[in-house]
C-alpha positions as CSV (number, residue, x, y, z in Angstrom):
1,F,-1.9,6.0,22.8
2,A,-2.6,2.9,24.6
3,R,-1.1,-0.6,24.5
4,G,-4.4,-2.0,23.1
5,G,-4.2,0.3,20.2
6,T,-6.9,2.8,21.2
7,T,-6.1,6.6,21.2
8,N,-9.6,8.0,21.6
9,A,-12.6,6.4,23.0
10,A,-14.9,8.0,20.6
11,D,-12.9,6.6,17.7
12,E,-12.3,3.1,19.1
13,S,-13.7,1.3,16.3
14,S,-11.5,2.9,13.5
15,S,-8.3,3.2,15.5
16,S,-8.3,-0.5,16.5
17,R,-8.1,-1.5,12.9
18,T,-4.6,0.3,12.5
19,C,-3.2,-0.5,15.9
20,G,-3.8,3.0,17.1
21,Q,-3.8,6.3,15.4
22,T,-0.7,7.5,17.3
23,R,1.2,4.4,16.2
24,E,0.2,4.7,12.5
25,H,1.4,8.4,12.5
26,I,4.6,7.3,13.9
27,V,5.3,4.7,11.3
28,L,4.1,7.2,8.5
29,S,6.4,10.0,9.8
30,R,9.4,7.6,9.7
31,G,8.6,6.4,6.2
32,L,8.1,9.9,5.0
33,G,11.6,11.1,6.3
34,V,10.8,12.8,9.6
35,T,13.7,12.4,12.1
36,Q,12.7,14.8,14.9
37,F,9.7,14.5,17.1
38,V,7.9,16.6,19.7
39,V,5.2,14.5,21.5
40,A,2.6,16.7,23.2
41,V,1.0,14.8,26.0
42,N,-2.3,16.6,26.1
43,K,-5.1,16.5,28.6
44,L,-2.8,15.9,31.5
45,D,-5.0,18.2,33.7
46,A,-7.7,15.6,33.3
47,A,-5.5,12.8,34.8
48,D,-6.1,11.5,38.4
49,P,-4.7,13.4,40.1
50,A,-4.3,16.3,37.8
51,W,-0.9,16.8,36.3
52,S,0.2,13.4,37.5
53,K,3.9,12.8,36.9
54,E,3.3,9.1,36.9
55,R,0.7,9.3,34.3
56,F,3.1,11.4,32.1
57,E,6.0,8.9,32.6
58,Y,3.8,6.0,31.8
59,I,2.8,7.6,28.4
60,R,6.4,8.7,27.7
61,S,7.8,5.2,28.3
62,S,5.1,3.5,26.2
63,V,5.4,6.0,23.2
64,L,9.2,6.1,23.5
65,A,9.7,2.5,23.2
66,F,7.5,2.4,19.9
67,L,9.4,5.4,18.5
68,K,12.8,3.7,19.2
69,E,11.6,0.5,17.5
70,N,10.9,2.5,14.4
71,G,14.4,4.0,14.2
72,F,13.9,7.2,16.0
73,K,16.8,8.5,18.1
74,E,16.0,9.2,21.7
75,K,18.1,12.4,21.7
76,K,15.8,13.9,19.0
77,I,12.6,13.2,20.7
78,T,11.0,15.7,23.2
79,F,8.0,14.9,25.4
80,V,6.0,17.9,26.5
81,P,3.0,17.9,29.0
82,V,0.3,20.3,28.0
83,S,-3.4,21.2,28.3
84,G,-4.8,22.6,25.1
85,L,-8.0,23.5,26.8
86,T,-6.4,25.8,29.4
87,G,-3.2,26.6,27.6
88,V,-0.9,25.4,30.2
89,N,2.7,24.8,29.0
90,V,1.6,25.6,25.4
91,S,3.4,28.8,25.5
92,R,4.8,31.2,28.1
93,E,3.2,34.2,26.5
94,G,-0.2,35.6,27.5
95,K,-2.2,35.4,30.6
96,M,-1.9,32.2,32.9
97,E,-5.6,31.5,33.2
98,D,-4.9,28.3,35.1
99,E,-2.4,29.3,37.6
100,T,-3.1,26.2,39.7
101,G,-2.3,24.1,36.8
102,W,1.0,25.8,36.0
103,K,2.0,25.5,39.6
104,A,1.1,21.8,39.8
105,L,3.2,21.1,36.6
106,R,6.2,23.1,37.7
107,K,6.7,21.0,40.8
108,W,8.3,18.2,38.8
109,Y,8.5,19.5,35.0
110,K,11.4,21.7,34.2
111,G,11.4,21.4,30.4
112,P,10.3,23.6,27.6
113,T,6.9,24.7,26.5
114,L,5.4,23.1,23.4
115,V,6.2,26.3,21.4
116,E,9.9,26.4,22.6
117,A,10.2,22.6,21.8
118,L,9.0,23.4,18.2
119,D,11.4,26.3,17.9
120,G,14.1,23.9,19.0
121,F,14.1,21.9,15.9
122,T,17.3,21.6,14.1
123,P,16.7,23.1,10.6
124,A,16.8,20.6,7.7
125,K,19.6,20.8,5.2
126,R,18.8,23.2,2.2
127,E,20.0,21.4,-1.0
128,F,20.8,24.6,-3.0
129,E,23.4,22.8,-5.2
130,K,20.9,20.3,-6.9
131,P,18.8,20.8,-9.9
132,L,15.7,23.0,-9.5
133,R,12.5,21.2,-8.2
134,V,9.4,23.2,-7.2
135,I,6.3,21.2,-6.2
136,V,3.2,23.3,-7.2
137,T,0.4,23.4,-4.6
138,D,-2.0,26.1,-6.0
139,V,-2.5,27.8,-9.4
140,S,-4.4,30.8,-10.2
141,S,-4.7,33.3,-13.2
142,E,-3.3,36.9,-12.9
143,G,-3.9,39.0,-16.0
144,K,-1.7,37.6,-18.8
145,N,0.4,35.7,-16.3
146,V,-0.3,32.6,-14.3
147,T,0.6,32.6,-10.4
148,V,1.7,29.4,-8.9
149,R,2.4,28.7,-5.3
150,G,4.5,25.8,-4.0
151,R,7.6,24.7,-2.2
152,V,11.1,24.7,-3.5
153,V,12.4,21.3,-2.5
154,Q,15.9,21.8,-4.0
155,G,17.8,24.2,-6.1
156,F,16.7,27.8,-6.6
157,V,14.7,29.9,-8.9
158,R,15.1,33.7,-9.9
159,M,13.1,36.2,-11.7
160,G,13.9,35.9,-15.4
161,D,14.8,32.2,-15.4
162,G,13.3,30.0,-18.0
163,I,11.6,26.9,-16.6
164,V,9.8,23.8,-17.8
165,V,6.5,22.4,-16.2
166,L,6.4,18.6,-15.9
167,P,4.7,16.3,-16.6
168,V,3.1,18.4,-19.3
169,G,6.5,19.6,-20.7
170,D,5.5,23.2,-21.4
171,E,8.1,25.9,-21.0
172,A,7.6,29.3,-19.4
173,N,9.3,32.3,-18.1
174,V,9.5,33.5,-14.4
175,V,8.4,37.2,-14.3
176,R,8.0,37.6,-10.4
177,V,9.2,35.6,-7.3
178,E,8.1,36.2,-3.9
179,R,9.3,33.9,-1.3
180,G,7.9,33.4,2.2
181,K,9.7,35.4,4.8
182,A,9.2,36.7,8.3
183,I,7.3,39.9,8.5
184,N,8.7,40.5,12.0
185,E,11.0,38.8,14.4
186,G,8.3,36.8,16.0
187,A,6.4,35.8,12.9
188,S,6.6,32.6,10.7
189,P,9.2,32.9,8.1
190,Y,6.6,31.4,5.6
191,S,4.0,34.2,5.8
192,F,3.1,36.3,2.7
193,A,0.9,38.7,4.8
194,A,2.9,41.8,4.9
195,T,0.4,44.1,6.4
196,P,1.6,47.4,8.1
197,A,-0.1,46.3,11.5
198,A,1.7,43.1,11.4
199,A,5.1,44.5,10.4
200,A,4.7,46.8,13.4
201,S,3.8,44.1,15.8
202,P,6.2,44.2,18.9
203,N,6.3,40.5,19.4
204,G,9.6,39.2,20.9
205,G,11.6,36.1,20.0
206,G,13.6,35.6,16.9
207,G,15.9,32.7,16.0
208,S,18.1,31.3,13.3
209,S,15.4,31.5,10.6
210,Q,15.1,35.2,11.1
211,T,18.9,35.6,10.9
212,I,19.0,33.7,7.7
213,E,16.4,35.9,6.3
214,K,18.3,39.1,7.2
215,E,21.5,37.5,5.7
216,I,19.8,36.7,2.4
217,D,18.1,40.0,2.1
218,D,21.6,41.7,2.3
219,I,22.9,39.8,-0.6
220,P,21.9,41.7,-4.0
221,E,22.2,38.5,-6.0
222,L,19.6,36.7,-4.0
223,Q,17.0,39.3,-4.4
224,N,13.9,38.1,-6.4
225,C,15.2,34.6,-5.8
226,A,13.6,31.6,-3.8
227,L,15.9,29.0,-2.4
228,A,15.6,25.3,-1.4
229,G,13.2,25.2,1.6
230,D,11.2,28.3,0.8
231,I,7.6,28.6,0.2
232,V,7.4,30.6,-3.2
233,E,4.7,32.4,-5.1
234,A,5.8,33.0,-8.7
235,S,4.2,34.5,-11.7
236,L,4.8,32.7,-14.9
237,S,4.4,34.0,-18.6
238,G,4.1,32.1,-21.8
239,I,2.2,29.2,-20.6
240,D,-1.6,28.3,-20.6
241,P,-3.1,28.2,-17.1
242,A,-5.1,25.2,-18.1
243,R,-1.9,23.2,-18.3
244,L,-1.0,23.8,-14.8
245,S,-2.3,22.0,-11.7
246,P,-1.5,21.2,-8.2
247,G,1.2,18.4,-8.3
248,C,3.1,19.7,-11.3
249,V,6.8,20.1,-10.9
250,I,8.7,23.2,-12.1
251,C,12.3,22.4,-13.1
252,H,15.2,23.6,-15.3
253,P,14.5,23.4,-19.0
254,H,17.7,21.5,-19.8
255,P,17.0,17.9,-20.5
256,S,19.8,16.6,-18.4
257,L,18.5,18.5,-15.3
258,R,14.9,17.3,-15.5
259,P,13.4,14.5,-13.5
260,Q,11.9,11.5,-15.3
261,V,8.2,11.2,-16.1
262,K,7.4,7.5,-15.9
263,R,4.8,5.2,-15.0
264,R,6.8,2.2,-13.5
265,F,9.3,2.1,-10.6
266,E,10.9,-0.4,-8.1
267,A,10.5,0.6,-4.5
268,R,11.2,-0.5,-0.9
269,V,8.1,-0.4,1.1
270,L,7.3,-0.9,4.8
271,V,3.8,-2.5,5.4
272,M,1.9,-1.3,8.2
273,E,1.6,-3.7,11.3
274,R,-2.3,-4.1,11.2
275,L,-3.2,-5.2,7.7
276,A,-6.7,-6.5,7.2
277,V,-6.0,-8.1,3.8
278,P,-2.5,-9.2,2.8
279,I,-0.9,-7.6,-0.3
280,I,-0.5,-9.9,-3.4
281,R,0.6,-9.4,-6.8
282,G,-1.8,-7.3,-8.8
283,S,-3.2,-5.5,-5.8
284,Q,-4.9,-2.3,-6.7
285,V,-4.0,0.6,-4.5
286,L,-4.0,4.5,-4.3
287,L,-0.5,6.1,-4.4
288,H,-0.2,9.5,-2.5
289,M,2.9,11.5,-3.3
290,H,3.2,15.2,-2.1
291,S,0.1,16.9,-3.3
292,I,-1.3,14.3,-5.7
293,D,-2.8,10.8,-5.7
294,V,-3.1,8.2,-8.5
295,P,-4.4,4.7,-8.9
296,A,-1.6,2.1,-9.1
297,V,-1.0,-1.7,-9.2
298,L,1.7,-3.8,-7.6
299,N,2.6,-5.9,-10.5
300,K,5.6,-7.7,-9.0
301,L,6.7,-8.8,-5.4
302,V,10.5,-8.9,-5.7
303,S,11.5,-9.8,-2.2
304,S,10.4,-9.5,1.6
305,E,11.8,-9.8,5.0
306,K,10.5,-9.5,8.5
307,R,11.3,-6.1,9.9
308,G,13.9,-6.3,12.6
309,S,15.3,-9.7,11.7
310,R,18.9,-8.9,10.7
311,D,20.1,-12.4,10.2
312,A,17.2,-13.7,8.2
313,K,17.8,-13.7,4.4
314,P,15.2,-12.0,2.2
315,R,12.5,-14.2,0.7
316,L,12.6,-14.0,-3.0
317,N,9.3,-13.7,-5.1
318,P,7.0,-13.9,-2.0
319,R,3.3,-14.8,-2.7
320,V,2.0,-12.3,-0.3
321,L,3.0,-9.3,1.9
322,T,1.8,-9.5,5.5
323,G,1.8,-6.8,8.2
324,G,5.1,-5.6,9.5
325,V,7.3,-6.7,6.6
326,T,9.6,-4.7,4.5
327,A,9.7,-5.5,0.9
328,T,10.9,-4.6,-2.6
329,V,8.2,-4.3,-5.1
330,E,7.5,-3.0,-8.7
331,I,4.6,-0.5,-9.1
332,T,2.8,0.5,-12.1
333,L,0.8,3.8,-12.1
334,S,-2.3,4.6,-14.1
335,E,-0.6,7.7,-15.5
336,R,2.8,9.1,-15.9
337,L,4.2,11.1,-13.0
338,V,7.2,13.0,-12.2
339,I,9.3,10.7,-10.0
340,E,12.9,10.2,-8.9
341,E,15.0,7.9,-6.9
342,S,14.7,8.9,-3.2
343,N,18.4,9.5,-3.0
344,E,18.1,12.0,-5.7
345,C,15.2,13.9,-4.5
346,K,13.5,13.0,-1.3
347,S,10.2,14.7,-2.1
348,L,9.8,13.0,-5.5
349,G,10.9,9.6,-4.1
350,R,8.8,9.1,-1.1
351,F,5.1,7.8,-1.3
352,V,2.3,6.3,0.7
353,L,0.0,3.4,-0.3
354,R,-3.7,3.3,0.8
355,R,-6.5,0.9,0.1
356,G,-10.1,1.1,1.1
357,G,-9.4,4.2,3.2
358,D,-6.6,2.6,5.2
359,T,-2.9,3.3,4.9
360,I,-1.2,0.0,4.1
361,A,2.4,0.9,3.4
362,V,4.9,3.6,3.0
363,G,7.9,3.6,0.6
364,L,10.9,4.9,-1.1
365,I,11.7,4.8,-4.8
366,D,14.9,2.9,-5.5
367,K,14.9,2.7,-9.3
368,V,12.8,4.3,-12.0
369,L,11.9,1.8,-14.7
370,D,11.2,2.4,-18.4
C-alpha cells in the first residue's frame, strides 16, 4: 500500500489502474458487508532497519485513514506486523526459527499474533429465524441421490425436510445432513475431515465456536441439522443431478417463504475511485454474486451523489457515473436469478460489477422489479 497507488513493484502497471490493490480490496470488503478487519503488515523484516516501528506506524496511519474514509470503525481494525517468510508473529506455536526477529519486534510490539487476531473476531449473528437459504457451491452424484455442498446463509435445514431448488423450481427431499464442525478443540469448525489421527490431535486452543458445537451436539432436536452460518453437505433424493449447479439456492418449498427469481432490480452502487471509462445508461457489465456471474445491462441511472457530500442533493437522471460517486441504478440481467433485497437476505442482495477485467462498482439490491 502506497499513497501513489502501488502495492507491489512487480504489479505496478495493473495496480495503478485501480489506485492500488489494497485500496480496491478495502472498498470491495466494505461493499460486501465486511465490518471487522485484520491488516497483516508483511515483510517488516525487510524494512530498513529490520522490524522498524516507524515503518509500521507509517503504513498503519496510511491504511487506517483510508479504512475510516470507507466507514470502518477504528475499534474493529487490528494491525499486526508479521514476516510470512520466517513466520515471526504469525503464530506462537512451533519453533522460533528467527529468534532475532522475535526479539527485535517484541521491543516495541505487545499486541496479538496474526492467528490470535483472527481468533479475536466477533462471530457474525446467525439468522436462524429467517426462511431457509442455502447457496450451493458444489454438486456431485452419489448413487441414487445427489450430494450438494454449500453455506446456510439463514434459517436451518434438517434430515427429512422437503426443499425446493431455485431458480429451476424442482422439489426434493433431504435424506442426509452433515454440517461442518470441529474435529478437535484446535481445528476449524468447518472441516469435514474426521480422520482418527486428526481426532486424536493434541492441539490446544479452543474458543466460542467449539463451545457452540458442543452445545448443539447436546441438543437431540438439532442432530442431523444445519443452522445459519454452517457449511453443509446434504444428500437430496427425487431430483435430477443435471438440474443442479453451483449458484442454485435451496429454500423452503412454501411459495411465501421462497425468494424471488427475477431479471430486473433497483440497487444502490458505489463506483470505484479509479474508473477508466465512465458508466453510462446501457453499459454492459458482468455481475458477480456469491458463486455465479452473469452478463447485465445498466438500463437506467436513477440518481447519483458524490460520496461524502452530506449537504449536496442527489442528482436525478445523471448522464454518466464517474469514479467515487454513489448512485441508484436499475439493472437488467441476461437471465433470471435468485435475488432478494439486501435487508431481507444479505448474501442474495450484494453484488459486484466488473467490466473488462476491472471491478467498477459494488452494490446492494434495494428493490426487486417485475
